N, C-alpha and C positions, 0 to 999 in steps of 0.2 A: 619111669623106672627104667626103661630099655635105654633111653637116649640117656641117660645119665651112667648106665656101665658103659656103653660103647664111648661117650665121653673118657672113663675114666682108662679104658684099655687101650684108646688113642692116645691118651696123653703118657701113658705108659710107654709103650712103644717108641713115642717120638723122643722121649727124655733119656731111654737105653740106647736109641740110634744116635743121638746128639754125646753120647757118653763113648759109645763107640770110636765117633769120630773124632774124638777129643782124644781118647787114650792110645788109635794106635800112630800115630805121627810120633807122639812119647815114646813108646815103643823102639821105634825107628833110632831115636835121638841117643836110646840109652846105650843101644847095641854100638852102634859107632862114636 
């Protein structure tokens, strides 16, 4: 159970990080 919760948290953090990396350059492109 602990391993499942840890995996879910780790997965969501990685997912959020990937979205941030993709969105950051997009905002820069929109400004210029």
